[in-house]
ModelCIF file with pLDDT and N, C-alpha, C, O atoms, coordinates in Angstrom:
data_MODEL
#
_entry.id   MODEL 
#
_entity.id                         1 
_entity.type                       polymer 
_entity.pdbx_number_of_molecules   1 
#
_entity_poly.entity_id                      1 
_entity_poly.type                           'polypeptide(L)' 
_entity_poly.nstd_linkage                   no 
_entity_poly.nstd_monomer                   no 
_entity_poly.pdbx_seq_one_letter_code       MSNLPETAGGSPTGLSPEAAKAFHGLFMTSFIGFTIIAIMAHTLVWFWRPWFA 
_entity_poly.pdbx_seq_one_letter_code_can   MSNLPETAGGSPTGLSPEAAKAFHGLFMTSFIGFTIIAIMAHTLVWFWRPWFA 
_entity_poly.pdbx_strand_id                 A 
#
loop_
_entity_poly_seq.entity_id 
_entity_poly_seq.num 
_entity_poly_seq.mon_id 
_entity_poly_seq.hetero 
1 1  MET n 
1 2  SER n 
1 3  ASN n 
1 4  LEU n 
1 5  PRO n 
1 6  GLU n 
1 7  THR n 
1 8  ALA n 
1 9  GLY n 
1 10 GLY n 
1 11 SER n 
1 12 PRO n 
1 13 THR n 
1 14 GLY n 
1 15 LEU n 
1 16 SER n 
1 17 PRO n 
1 18 GLU n 
1 19 ALA n 
1 20 ALA n 
1 21 LYS n 
1 22 ALA n 
1 23 PHE n 
1 24 HIS n 
1 25 GLY n 
1 26 LEU n 
1 27 PHE n 
1 28 MET n 
1 29 THR n 
1 30 SER n 
1 31 PHE n 
1 32 ILE n 
1 33 GLY n 
1 34 PHE n 
1 35 THR n 
1 36 ILE n 
1 37 ILE n 
1 38 ALA n 
1 39 ILE n 
1 40 MET n 
1 41 ALA n 
1 42 HIS n 
1 43 THR n 
1 44 LEU n 
1 45 VAL n 
1 46 TRP n 
1 47 PHE n 
1 48 TRP n 
1 49 ARG n 
1 50 PRO n 
1 51 TRP n 
1 52 PHE n 
1 53 ALA n 
#
_struct_asym.id          A 
_struct_asym.entity_id   1 
#
loop_
_ma_qa_metric.id 
_ma_qa_metric.mode 
_ma_qa_metric.name 
_ma_qa_metric.software_group_id 
_ma_qa_metric.type 
1 global pLDDT . pLDDT 
2 local  pLDDT . pLDDT 
#
_ma_qa_metric_global.metric_id      1 
_ma_qa_metric_global.metric_value   87.08 
_ma_qa_metric_global.model_id       1 
_ma_qa_metric_global.ordinal_id     1 
#
loop_
_ma_qa_metric_local.label_asym_id 
_ma_qa_metric_local.label_comp_id 
_ma_qa_metric_local.label_seq_id 
_ma_qa_metric_local.metric_id 
_ma_qa_metric_local.metric_value 
_ma_qa_metric_local.model_id 
_ma_qa_metric_local.ordinal_id 
A MET 1  2 47.00 1 1  
A SER 2  2 57.00 1 2  
A ASN 3  2 62.00 1 3  
A LEU 4  2 54.00 1 4  
A PRO 5  2 57.00 1 5  
A GLU 6  2 58.00 1 6  
A THR 7  2 54.00 1 7  
A ALA 8  2 53.00 1 8  
A GLY 9  2 57.00 1 9  
A GLY 10 2 69.00 1 10 
A SER 11 2 77.00 1 11 
A PRO 12 2 85.00 1 12 
A THR 13 2 86.00 1 13 
A GLY 14 2 88.00 1 14 
A LEU 15 2 90.00 1 15 
A SER 16 2 92.00 1 16 
A PRO 17 2 93.00 1 17 
A GLU 18 2 94.00 1 18 
A ALA 19 2 94.00 1 19 
A ALA 20 2 94.00 1 20 
A LYS 21 2 96.00 1 21 
A ALA 22 2 97.00 1 22 
A PHE 23 2 96.00 1 23 
A HIS 24 2 97.00 1 24 
A GLY 25 2 98.00 1 25 
A LEU 26 2 98.00 1 26 
A PHE 27 2 98.00 1 27 
A MET 28 2 98.00 1 28 
A THR 29 2 98.00 1 29 
A SER 30 2 98.00 1 30 
A PHE 31 2 98.00 1 31 
A ILE 32 2 98.00 1 32 
A GLY 33 2 98.00 1 33 
A PHE 34 2 98.00 1 34 
A THR 35 2 98.00 1 35 
A ILE 36 2 98.00 1 36 
A ILE 37 2 98.00 1 37 
A ALA 38 2 98.00 1 38 
A ILE 39 2 98.00 1 39 
A MET 40 2 98.00 1 40 
A ALA 41 2 98.00 1 41 
A HIS 42 2 97.00 1 42 
A THR 43 2 97.00 1 43 
A LEU 44 2 97.00 1 44 
A VAL 45 2 96.00 1 45 
A TRP 46 2 95.00 1 46 
A PHE 47 2 95.00 1 47 
A TRP 48 2 95.00 1 48 
A ARG 49 2 94.00 1 49 
A PRO 50 2 93.00 1 50 
A TRP 51 2 88.00 1 51 
A PHE 52 2 82.00 1 52 
A ALA 53 2 73.00 1 53 
#
loop_
_atom_site.group_PDB 
_atom_site.id 
_atom_site.type_symbol 
_atom_site.label_atom_id 
_atom_site.label_alt_id 
_atom_site.label_comp_id 
_atom_site.label_asym_id 
_atom_site.label_entity_id 
_atom_site.label_seq_id 
_atom_site.pdbx_PDB_ins_code 
_atom_site.Cartn_x 
_atom_site.Cartn_y 
_atom_site.Cartn_z 
_atom_site.occupancy 
_atom_site.B_iso_or_equiv 
_atom_site.pdbx_formal_charge 
_atom_site.auth_seq_id 
_atom_site.auth_comp_id 
_atom_site.auth_asym_id 
_atom_site.auth_atom_id 
_atom_site.pdbx_PDB_model_num 
ATOM 1   N N  . MET A 1 1  ? 30.740 123.697 98.317 1.00 47.00 ? 1  MET A N  1 
ATOM 2   C CA . MET A 1 1  ? 31.095 124.090 96.972 1.00 47.00 ? 1  MET A CA 1 
ATOM 3   C C  . MET A 1 1  ? 32.413 123.425 96.580 1.00 47.00 ? 1  MET A C  1 
ATOM 4   O O  . MET A 1 1  ? 33.330 123.271 97.387 1.00 47.00 ? 1  MET A O  1 
ATOM 5   N N  . SER A 1 2  ? 32.464 123.050 95.342 1.00 57.00 ? 2  SER A N  1 
ATOM 6   C CA . SER A 1 2  ? 33.660 122.394 94.821 1.00 57.00 ? 2  SER A CA 1 
ATOM 7   C C  . SER A 1 2  ? 34.546 123.415 94.113 1.00 57.00 ? 2  SER A C  1 
ATOM 8   O O  . SER A 1 2  ? 34.048 124.367 93.513 1.00 57.00 ? 2  SER A O  1 
ATOM 9   N N  . ASN A 1 3  ? 35.832 123.215 94.185 1.00 62.00 ? 3  ASN A N  1 
ATOM 10  C CA . ASN A 1 3  ? 36.767 124.099 93.497 1.00 62.00 ? 3  ASN A CA 1 
ATOM 11  C C  . ASN A 1 3  ? 37.073 123.619 92.078 1.00 62.00 ? 3  ASN A C  1 
ATOM 12  O O  . ASN A 1 3  ? 37.916 124.195 91.391 1.00 62.00 ? 3  ASN A O  1 
ATOM 13  N N  . LEU A 1 4  ? 36.380 122.556 91.640 1.00 54.00 ? 4  LEU A N  1 
ATOM 14  C CA . LEU A 1 4  ? 36.605 122.036 90.301 1.00 54.00 ? 4  LEU A CA 1 
ATOM 15  C C  . LEU A 1 4  ? 35.984 122.975 89.274 1.00 54.00 ? 4  LEU A C  1 
ATOM 16  O O  . LEU A 1 4  ? 34.907 123.525 89.503 1.00 54.00 ? 4  LEU A O  1 
ATOM 17  N N  . PRO A 1 5  ? 36.658 123.158 88.147 1.00 57.00 ? 5  PRO A N  1 
ATOM 18  C CA . PRO A 1 5  ? 36.084 124.025 87.116 1.00 57.00 ? 5  PRO A CA 1 
ATOM 19  C C  . PRO A 1 5  ? 34.863 123.378 86.470 1.00 57.00 ? 5  PRO A C  1 
ATOM 20  O O  . PRO A 1 5  ? 34.786 122.156 86.339 1.00 57.00 ? 5  PRO A O  1 
ATOM 21  N N  . GLU A 1 6  ? 33.936 124.196 86.080 1.00 58.00 ? 6  GLU A N  1 
ATOM 22  C CA . GLU A 1 6  ? 32.761 123.702 85.381 1.00 58.00 ? 6  GLU A CA 1 
ATOM 23  C C  . GLU A 1 6  ? 33.148 123.345 83.949 1.00 58.00 ? 6  GLU A C  1 
ATOM 24  O O  . GLU A 1 6  ? 33.779 124.144 83.257 1.00 58.00 ? 6  GLU A O  1 
ATOM 25  N N  . THR A 1 7  ? 32.777 122.165 83.510 1.00 54.00 ? 7  THR A N  1 
ATOM 26  C CA . THR A 1 7  ? 33.066 121.740 82.147 1.00 54.00 ? 7  THR A CA 1 
ATOM 27  C C  . THR A 1 7  ? 31.758 121.481 81.418 1.00 54.00 ? 7  THR A C  1 
ATOM 28  O O  . THR A 1 7  ? 30.701 121.341 82.033 1.00 54.00 ? 7  THR A O  1 
ATOM 29  N N  . ALA A 1 8  ? 31.850 121.420 80.109 1.00 53.00 ? 8  ALA A N  1 
ATOM 30  C CA . ALA A 1 8  ? 30.650 121.282 79.293 1.00 53.00 ? 8  ALA A CA 1 
ATOM 31  C C  . ALA A 1 8  ? 29.939 119.963 79.561 1.00 53.00 ? 8  ALA A C  1 
ATOM 32  O O  . ALA A 1 8  ? 28.710 119.926 79.607 1.00 53.00 ? 8  ALA A O  1 
ATOM 33  N N  . GLY A 1 9  ? 30.696 118.875 79.741 1.00 57.00 ? 9  GLY A N  1 
ATOM 34  C CA . GLY A 1 9  ? 30.082 117.567 79.944 1.00 57.00 ? 9  GLY A CA 1 
ATOM 35  C C  . GLY A 1 9  ? 29.806 117.254 81.398 1.00 57.00 ? 9  GLY A C  1 
ATOM 36  O O  . GLY A 1 9  ? 29.245 116.200 81.698 1.00 57.00 ? 9  GLY A O  1 
ATOM 37  N N  . GLY A 1 10 ? 30.178 118.125 82.303 1.00 69.00 ? 10 GLY A N  1 
ATOM 38  C CA . GLY A 1 10 ? 29.972 117.849 83.707 1.00 69.00 ? 10 GLY A CA 1 
ATOM 39  C C  . GLY A 1 10 ? 31.050 116.950 84.299 1.00 69.00 ? 10 GLY A C  1 
ATOM 40  O O  . GLY A 1 10 ? 30.968 116.576 85.469 1.00 69.00 ? 10 GLY A O  1 
ATOM 41  N N  . SER A 1 11 ? 32.045 116.603 83.519 1.00 77.00 ? 11 SER A N  1 
ATOM 42  C CA . SER A 1 11 ? 33.122 115.741 83.978 1.00 77.00 ? 11 SER A CA 1 
ATOM 43  C C  . SER A 1 11 ? 34.269 116.590 84.514 1.00 77.00 ? 11 SER A C  1 
ATOM 44  O O  . SER A 1 11 ? 34.660 117.569 83.878 1.00 77.00 ? 11 SER A O  1 
ATOM 45  N N  . PRO A 1 12 ? 34.815 116.227 85.679 1.00 85.00 ? 12 PRO A N  1 
ATOM 46  C CA . PRO A 1 12 ? 35.950 117.005 86.202 1.00 85.00 ? 12 PRO A CA 1 
ATOM 47  C C  . PRO A 1 12 ? 37.199 116.879 85.333 1.00 85.00 ? 12 PRO A C  1 
ATOM 48  O O  . PRO A 1 12 ? 38.087 117.727 85.413 1.00 85.00 ? 12 PRO A O  1 
ATOM 49  N N  . THR A 1 13 ? 37.284 115.835 84.503 1.00 86.00 ? 13 THR A N  1 
ATOM 50  C CA . THR A 1 13 ? 38.453 115.677 83.635 1.00 86.00 ? 13 THR A CA 1 
ATOM 51  C C  . THR A 1 13 ? 38.341 116.500 82.364 1.00 86.00 ? 13 THR A C  1 
ATOM 52  O O  . THR A 1 13 ? 39.349 116.783 81.718 1.00 86.00 ? 13 THR A O  1 
ATOM 53  N N  . GLY A 1 14 ? 37.132 116.885 82.002 1.00 88.00 ? 14 GLY A N  1 
ATOM 54  C CA . GLY A 1 14 ? 36.929 117.639 80.778 1.00 88.00 ? 14 GLY A CA 1 
ATOM 55  C C  . GLY A 1 14 ? 36.822 116.757 79.541 1.00 88.00 ? 14 GLY A C  1 
ATOM 56  O O  . GLY A 1 14 ? 36.725 117.268 78.425 1.00 88.00 ? 14 GLY A O  1 
ATOM 57  N N  . LEU A 1 15 ? 36.839 115.432 79.727 1.00 90.00 ? 15 LEU A N  1 
ATOM 58  C CA . LEU A 1 15 ? 36.709 114.526 78.586 1.00 90.00 ? 15 LEU A CA 1 
ATOM 59  C C  . LEU A 1 15 ? 35.244 114.361 78.210 1.00 90.00 ? 15 LEU A C  1 
ATOM 60  O O  . LEU A 1 15 ? 34.355 114.377 79.061 1.00 90.00 ? 15 LEU A O  1 
ATOM 61  N N  . SER A 1 16 ? 35.022 114.202 76.922 1.00 92.00 ? 16 SER A N  1 
ATOM 62  C CA . SER A 1 16 ? 33.671 113.892 76.478 1.00 92.00 ? 16 SER A CA 1 
ATOM 63  C C  . SER A 1 16 ? 33.407 112.416 76.781 1.00 92.00 ? 16 SER A C  1 
ATOM 64  O O  . SER A 1 16 ? 34.356 111.663 76.996 1.00 92.00 ? 16 SER A O  1 
ATOM 65  N N  . PRO A 1 17 ? 32.161 111.989 76.803 1.00 93.00 ? 17 PRO A N  1 
ATOM 66  C CA . PRO A 1 17 ? 31.876 110.572 77.059 1.00 93.00 ? 17 PRO A CA 1 
ATOM 67  C C  . PRO A 1 17 ? 32.569 109.637 76.064 1.00 93.00 ? 17 PRO A C  1 
ATOM 68  O O  . PRO A 1 17 ? 33.018 108.554 76.440 1.00 93.00 ? 17 PRO A O  1 
ATOM 69  N N  . GLU A 1 18 ? 32.656 110.052 74.797 1.00 94.00 ? 18 GLU A N  1 
ATOM 70  C CA . GLU A 1 18 ? 33.320 109.222 73.792 1.00 94.00 ? 18 GLU A CA 1 
ATOM 71  C C  . GLU A 1 18 ? 34.818 109.118 74.067 1.00 94.00 ? 18 GLU A C  1 
ATOM 72  O O  . GLU A 1 18 ? 35.400 108.039 73.956 1.00 94.00 ? 18 GLU A O  1 
ATOM 73  N N  . ALA A 1 19 ? 35.441 110.242 74.426 1.00 94.00 ? 19 ALA A N  1 
ATOM 74  C CA . ALA A 1 19 ? 36.871 110.242 74.733 1.00 94.00 ? 19 ALA A CA 1 
ATOM 75  C C  . ALA A 1 19 ? 37.152 109.434 75.995 1.00 94.00 ? 19 ALA A C  1 
ATOM 76  O O  . ALA A 1 19 ? 38.169 108.745 76.078 1.00 94.00 ? 19 ALA A O  1 
ATOM 77  N N  . ALA A 1 20 ? 36.257 109.514 76.977 1.00 94.00 ? 20 ALA A N  1 
ATOM 78  C CA . ALA A 1 20 ? 36.427 108.742 78.211 1.00 94.00 ? 20 ALA A CA 1 
ATOM 79  C C  . ALA A 1 20 ? 36.331 107.249 77.929 1.00 94.00 ? 20 ALA A C  1 
ATOM 80  O O  . ALA A 1 20 ? 37.086 106.462 78.500 1.00 94.00 ? 20 ALA A O  1 
ATOM 81  N N  . LYS A 1 21 ? 35.413 106.853 77.057 1.00 96.00 ? 21 LYS A N  1 
ATOM 82  C CA . LYS A 1 21 ? 35.290 105.436 76.701 1.00 96.00 ? 21 LYS A CA 1 
ATOM 83  C C  . LYS A 1 21 ? 36.527 104.957 75.952 1.00 96.00 ? 21 LYS A C  1 
ATOM 84  O O  . LYS A 1 21 ? 36.992 103.840 76.178 1.00 96.00 ? 21 LYS A O  1 
ATOM 85  N N  . ALA A 1 22 ? 37.065 105.785 75.065 1.00 97.00 ? 22 ALA A N  1 
ATOM 86  C CA . ALA A 1 22 ? 38.272 105.417 74.328 1.00 97.00 ? 22 ALA A CA 1 
ATOM 87  C C  . ALA A 1 22 ? 39.456 105.285 75.285 1.00 97.00 ? 22 ALA A C  1 
ATOM 88  O O  . ALA A 1 22 ? 40.235 104.338 75.178 1.00 97.00 ? 22 ALA A O  1 
ATOM 89  N N  . PHE A 1 23 ? 39.592 106.215 76.207 1.00 96.00 ? 23 PHE A N  1 
ATOM 90  C CA . PHE A 1 23 ? 40.675 106.148 77.189 1.00 96.00 ? 23 PHE A CA 1 
ATOM 91  C C  . PHE A 1 23 ? 40.527 104.903 78.058 1.00 96.00 ? 23 PHE A C  1 
ATOM 92  O O  . PHE A 1 23 ? 41.513 104.218 78.330 1.00 96.00 ? 23 PHE A O  1 
ATOM 93  N N  . HIS A 1 24 ? 39.318 104.607 78.491 1.00 97.00 ? 24 HIS A N  1 
ATOM 94  C CA . HIS A 1 24 ? 39.076 103.438 79.330 1.00 97.00 ? 24 HIS A CA 1 
ATOM 95  C C  . HIS A 1 24 ? 39.441 102.152 78.581 1.00 97.00 ? 24 HIS A C  1 
ATOM 96  O O  . HIS A 1 24 ? 40.042 101.243 79.153 1.00 97.00 ? 24 HIS A O  1 
ATOM 97  N N  . GLY A 1 25 ? 39.074 102.086 77.296 1.00 98.00 ? 25 GLY A N  1 
ATOM 98  C CA . GLY A 1 25 ? 39.412 100.903 76.504 1.00 98.00 ? 25 GLY A CA 1 
ATOM 99  C C  . GLY A 1 25 ? 40.915 100.711 76.379 1.00 98.00 ? 25 GLY A C  1 
ATOM 100 O O  . GLY A 1 25 ? 41.414 99.595  76.521 1.00 98.00 ? 25 GLY A O  1 
ATOM 101 N N  . LEU A 1 26 ? 41.632 101.784 76.117 1.00 98.00 ? 26 LEU A N  1 
ATOM 102 C CA . LEU A 1 26 ? 43.088 101.706 76.009 1.00 98.00 ? 26 LEU A CA 1 
ATOM 103 C C  . LEU A 1 26 ? 43.711 101.341 77.350 1.00 98.00 ? 26 LEU A C  1 
ATOM 104 O O  . LEU A 1 26 ? 44.635 100.529 77.407 1.00 98.00 ? 26 LEU A O  1 
ATOM 105 N N  . PHE A 1 27 ? 43.216 101.934 78.418 1.00 98.00 ? 27 PHE A N  1 
ATOM 106 C CA . PHE A 1 27 ? 43.733 101.639 79.757 1.00 98.00 ? 27 PHE A CA 1 
ATOM 107 C C  . PHE A 1 27 ? 43.528 100.172 80.103 1.00 98.00 ? 27 PHE A C  1 
ATOM 108 O O  . PHE A 1 27 ? 44.453 99.521  80.588 1.00 98.00 ? 27 PHE A O  1 
ATOM 109 N N  . MET A 1 28 ? 42.340 99.642  79.865 1.00 98.00 ? 28 MET A N  1 
ATOM 110 C CA . MET A 1 28 ? 42.054 98.251  80.204 1.00 98.00 ? 28 MET A CA 1 
ATOM 111 C C  . MET A 1 28 ? 42.883 97.289  79.354 1.00 98.00 ? 28 MET A C  1 
ATOM 112 O O  . MET A 1 28 ? 43.354 96.270  79.859 1.00 98.00 ? 28 MET A O  1 
ATOM 113 N N  . THR A 1 29 ? 43.063 97.602  78.073 1.00 98.00 ? 29 THR A N  1 
ATOM 114 C CA . THR A 1 29 ? 43.873 96.750  77.208 1.00 98.00 ? 29 THR A CA 1 
ATOM 115 C C  . THR A 1 29 ? 45.316 96.702  77.683 1.00 98.00 ? 29 THR A C  1 
ATOM 116 O O  . THR A 1 29 ? 45.912 95.626  77.749 1.00 98.00 ? 29 THR A O  1 
ATOM 117 N N  . SER A 1 30 ? 45.884 97.856  78.016 1.00 98.00 ? 30 SER A N  1 
ATOM 118 C CA . SER A 1 30 ? 47.271 97.882  78.477 1.00 98.00 ? 30 SER A CA 1 
ATOM 119 C C  . SER A 1 30 ? 47.403 97.231  79.855 1.00 98.00 ? 30 SER A C  1 
ATOM 120 O O  . SER A 1 30 ? 48.414 96.583  80.128 1.00 98.00 ? 30 SER A O  1 
ATOM 121 N N  . PHE A 1 31 ? 46.409 97.389  80.727 1.00 98.00 ? 31 PHE A N  1 
ATOM 122 C CA . PHE A 1 31 ? 46.455 96.760  82.049 1.00 98.00 ? 31 PHE A CA 1 
ATOM 123 C C  . PHE A 1 31 ? 46.403 95.242  81.930 1.00 98.00 ? 31 PHE A C  1 
ATOM 124 O O  . PHE A 1 31 ? 47.152 94.543  82.613 1.00 98.00 ? 31 PHE A O  1 
ATOM 125 N N  . ILE A 1 32 ? 45.537 94.728  81.078 1.00 98.00 ? 32 ILE A N  1 
ATOM 126 C CA . ILE A 1 32 ? 45.440 93.282  80.890 1.00 98.00 ? 32 ILE A CA 1 
ATOM 127 C C  . ILE A 1 32 ? 46.728 92.745  80.282 1.00 98.00 ? 32 ILE A C  1 
ATOM 128 O O  . ILE A 1 32 ? 47.207 91.687  80.690 1.00 98.00 ? 32 ILE A O  1 
ATOM 129 N N  . GLY A 1 33 ? 47.299 93.460  79.307 1.00 98.00 ? 33 GLY A N  1 
ATOM 130 C CA . GLY A 1 33 ? 48.575 93.045  78.719 1.00 98.00 ? 33 GLY A CA 1 
ATOM 131 C C  . GLY A 1 33 ? 49.683 93.001  79.752 1.00 98.00 ? 33 GLY A C  1 
ATOM 132 O O  . GLY A 1 33 ? 50.456 92.044  79.787 1.00 98.00 ? 33 GLY A O  1 
ATOM 133 N N  . PHE A 1 34 ? 49.773 94.021  80.593 1.00 98.00 ? 34 PHE A N  1 
ATOM 134 C CA . PHE A 1 34 ? 50.781 94.057  81.650 1.00 98.00 ? 34 PHE A CA 1 
ATOM 135 C C  . PHE A 1 34 ? 50.591 92.888  82.617 1.00 98.00 ? 34 PHE A C  1 
ATOM 136 O O  . PHE A 1 34 ? 51.562 92.251  83.023 1.00 98.00 ? 34 PHE A O  1 
ATOM 137 N N  . THR A 1 35 ? 49.336 92.608  82.985 1.00 98.00 ? 35 THR A N  1 
ATOM 138 C CA . THR A 1 35 ? 49.051 91.525  83.915 1.00 98.00 ? 35 THR A CA 1 
ATOM 139 C C  . THR A 1 35 ? 49.452 90.173  83.330 1.00 98.00 ? 35 THR A C  1 
ATOM 140 O O  . THR A 1 35 ? 50.013 89.335  84.037 1.00 98.00 ? 35 THR A O  1 
ATOM 141 N N  . ILE A 1 36 ? 49.171 89.955  82.056 1.00 98.00 ? 36 ILE A N  1 
ATOM 142 C CA . ILE A 1 36 ? 49.546 88.692  81.413 1.00 98.00 ? 36 ILE A CA 1 
ATOM 143 C C  . ILE A 1 36 ? 51.061 88.535  81.380 1.00 98.00 ? 36 ILE A C  1 
ATOM 144 O O  . ILE A 1 36 ? 51.573 87.452  81.661 1.00 98.00 ? 36 ILE A O  1 
ATOM 145 N N  . ILE A 1 37 ? 51.783 89.593  81.043 1.00 98.00 ? 37 ILE A N  1 
ATOM 146 C CA . ILE A 1 37 ? 53.248 89.536  81.018 1.00 98.00 ? 37 ILE A CA 1 
ATOM 147 C C  . ILE A 1 37 ? 53.794 89.274  82.416 1.00 98.00 ? 37 ILE A C  1 
ATOM 148 O O  . ILE A 1 37 ? 54.744 88.506  82.568 1.00 98.00 ? 37 ILE A O  1 
ATOM 149 N N  . ALA A 1 38 ? 53.216 89.895  83.435 1.00 98.00 ? 38 ALA A N  1 
ATOM 150 C CA . ALA A 1 38 ? 53.668 89.682  84.814 1.00 98.00 ? 38 ALA A CA 1 
ATOM 151 C C  . ALA A 1 38 ? 53.427 88.240  85.252 1.00 98.00 ? 38 ALA A C  1 
ATOM 152 O O  . ALA A 1 38 ? 54.281 87.648  85.912 1.00 98.00 ? 38 ALA A O  1 
ATOM 153 N N  . ILE A 1 39 ? 52.291 87.670  84.900 1.00 98.00 ? 39 ILE A N  1 
ATOM 154 C CA . ILE A 1 39 ? 52.004 86.273  85.247 1.00 98.00 ? 39 ILE A CA 1 
ATOM 155 C C  . ILE A 1 39 ? 52.989 85.341  84.551 1.00 98.00 ? 39 ILE A C  1 
ATOM 156 O O  . ILE A 1 39 ? 53.493 84.401  85.166 1.00 98.00 ? 39 ILE A O  1 
ATOM 157 N N  . MET A 1 40 ? 53.266 85.595  83.283 1.00 98.00 ? 40 MET A N  1 
ATOM 158 C CA . MET A 1 40 ? 54.231 84.771  82.549 1.00 98.00 ? 40 MET A CA 1 
ATOM 159 C C  . MET A 1 40 ? 55.617 84.881  83.181 1.00 98.00 ? 40 MET A C  1 
ATOM 160 O O  . MET A 1 40 ? 56.303 83.870  83.330 1.00 98.00 ? 40 MET A O  1 
ATOM 161 N N  . ALA A 1 41 ? 56.036 86.080  83.550 1.00 98.00 ? 41 ALA A N  1 
ATOM 162 C CA . ALA A 1 41 ? 57.350 86.273  84.163 1.00 98.00 ? 41 ALA A CA 1 
ATOM 163 C C  . ALA A 1 41 ? 57.432 85.548  85.505 1.00 98.00 ? 41 ALA A C  1 
ATOM 164 O O  . ALA A 1 41 ? 58.439 84.904  85.797 1.00 98.00 ? 41 ALA A O  1 
ATOM 165 N N  . HIS A 1 42 ? 56.398 85.643  86.311 1.00 97.00 ? 42 HIS A N  1 
ATOM 166 C CA . HIS A 1 42 ? 56.398 84.949  87.595 1.00 97.00 ? 42 HIS A CA 1 
ATOM 167 C C  . HIS A 1 42 ? 56.432 83.432  87.405 1.00 97.00 ? 42 HIS A C  1 
ATOM 168 O O  . HIS A 1 42 ? 57.100 82.724  88.159 1.00 97.00 ? 42 HIS A O  1 
ATOM 169 N N  . THR A 1 43 ? 55.715 82.939  86.405 1.00 97.00 ? 43 THR A N  1 
ATOM 170 C CA . THR A 1 43 ? 55.728 81.500  86.127 1.00 97.00 ? 43 THR A CA 1 
ATOM 171 C C  . THR A 1 43 ? 57.108 81.038  85.708 1.00 97.00 ? 43 THR A C  1 
ATOM 172 O O  . THR A 1 43 ? 57.578 80.002  86.179 1.00 97.00 ? 43 THR A O  1 
ATOM 173 N N  . LEU A 1 44 ? 57.765 81.776  84.840 1.00 97.00 ? 44 LEU A N  1 
ATOM 174 C CA . LEU A 1 44 ? 59.109 81.396  84.416 1.00 97.00 ? 44 LEU A CA 1 
ATOM 175 C C  . LEU A 1 44 ? 60.101 81.415  85.577 1.00 97.00 ? 44 LEU A C  1 
ATOM 176 O O  . LEU A 1 44 ? 60.948 80.528  85.685 1.00 97.00 ? 44 LEU A O  1 
ATOM 177 N N  . VAL A 1 45 ? 60.001 82.408  86.432 1.00 96.00 ? 45 VAL A N  1 
ATOM 178 C CA . VAL A 1 45 ? 60.882 82.460  87.599 1.00 96.00 ? 45 VAL A CA 1 
ATOM 179 C C  . VAL A 1 45 ? 60.569 81.305  88.541 1.00 96.00 ? 45 VAL A C  1 
ATOM 180 O O  . VAL A 1 45 ? 61.478 80.737  89.146 1.00 96.00 ? 45 VAL A O  1 
ATOM 181 N N  . TRP A 1 46 ? 59.297 80.953  88.672 1.00 95.00 ? 46 TRP A N  1 
ATOM 182 C CA . TRP A 1 46 ? 58.914 79.830  89.531 1.00 95.00 ? 46 TRP A CA 1 
ATOM 183 C C  . TRP A 1 46 ? 59.554 78.530  89.031 1.00 95.00 ? 46 TRP A C  1 
ATOM 184 O O  . TRP A 1 46 ? 60.045 77.730  89.828 1.00 95.00 ? 46 TRP A O  1 
ATOM 185 N N  . PHE A 1 47 ? 59.547 78.321  87.701 1.00 95.00 ? 47 PHE A N  1 
ATOM 186 C CA . PHE A 1 47 ? 60.165 77.116  87.147 1.00 95.00 ? 47 PHE A CA 1 
ATOM 187 C C  . PHE A 1 47 ? 61.680 77.132  87.340 1.00 95.00 ? 47 PHE A C  1 
ATOM 188 O O  . PHE A 1 47 ? 62.299 76.084  87.526 1.00 95.00 ? 47 PHE A O  1 
ATOM 189 N N  . TRP A 1 48 ? 62.272 78.322  87.294 1.00 95.00 ? 48 TRP A N  1 
ATOM 190 C CA . TRP A 1 48 ? 63.719 78.453  87.443 1.00 95.00 ? 48 TRP A CA 1 
ATOM 191 C C  . TRP A 1 48 ? 64.143 78.233  88.897 1.00 95.00 ? 48 TRP A C  1 
ATOM 192 O O  . TRP A 1 48 ? 65.027 77.422  89.173 1.00 95.00 ? 48 TRP A O  1 
ATOM 193 N N  . ARG A 1 49 ? 63.510 78.958  89.824 1.00 94.00 ? 49 ARG A N  1 
ATOM 194 C CA . ARG A 1 49 ? 63.814 78.852  91.245 1.00 94.00 ? 49 ARG A CA 1 
ATOM 195 C C  . ARG A 1 49 ? 62.537 79.000  92.069 1.00 94.00 ? 49 ARG A C  1 
ATOM 196 O O  . ARG A 1 49 ? 62.146 80.114  92.419 1.00 94.00 ? 49 ARG A O  1 
ATOM 197 N N  . PRO A 1 50 ? 61.889 77.876  92.377 1.00 93.00 ? 50 PRO A N  1 
ATOM 198 C CA . PRO A 1 50 ? 60.636 77.972  93.159 1.00 93.00 ? 50 PRO A CA 1 
ATOM 199 C C  . PRO A 1 50 ? 60.881 78.558  94.544 1.00 93.00 ? 50 PRO A C  1 
ATOM 200 O O  . PRO A 1 50 ? 61.820 78.165  95.236 1.00 93.00 ? 50 PRO A O  1 
ATOM 201 N N  . TRP A 1 51 ? 60.030 79.497  94.940 1.00 88.00 ? 51 TRP A N  1 
ATOM 202 C CA . TRP A 1 51 ? 60.235 80.134  96.231 1.00 88.00 ? 51 TRP A CA 1 
ATOM 203 C C  . TRP A 1 51 ? 59.457 79.445  97.336 1.00 88.00 ? 51 TRP A C  1 
ATOM 204 O O  . TRP A 1 51 ? 59.725 79.701  98.510 1.00 88.00 ? 51 TRP A O  1 
ATOM 205 N N  . PHE A 1 52 ? 58.499 78.574  97.008 1.00 82.00 ? 52 PHE A N  1 
ATOM 206 C CA . PHE A 1 52 ? 57.824 77.732  98.002 1.00 82.00 ? 52 PHE A CA 1 
ATOM 207 C C  . PHE A 1 52 ? 58.024 76.289  97.580 1.00 82.00 ? 52 PHE A C  1 
ATOM 208 O O  . PHE A 1 52 ? 57.334 75.787  96.692 1.00 82.00 ? 52 PHE A O  1 
ATOM 209 N N  . ALA A 1 53 ? 58.964 75.635  98.219 1.00 73.00 ? 53 ALA A N  1 
ATOM 210 C CA . ALA A 1 53 ? 59.287 74.260  97.828 1.00 73.00 ? 53 ALA A CA 1 
ATOM 211 C C  . ALA A 1 53 ? 58.436 73.260  98.590 1.00 73.00 ? 53 ALA A C  1 
ATOM 212 O O  . ALA A 1 53 ? 58.572 72.053  98.389 1.00 73.00 ? 53 ALA A O  1 
#
């Protein structure tokens, strides 16, 4: 037996399928944006001071 509360949609988070899709879209957009910024930052640092010469 699980200690999770029973929810209307059967989801342990209590989100509806539409809300879960909206959250997933926002999460993926912000994750991709963060990844692009991190790649750009690493590239700029590489040009400034390469760590593998």
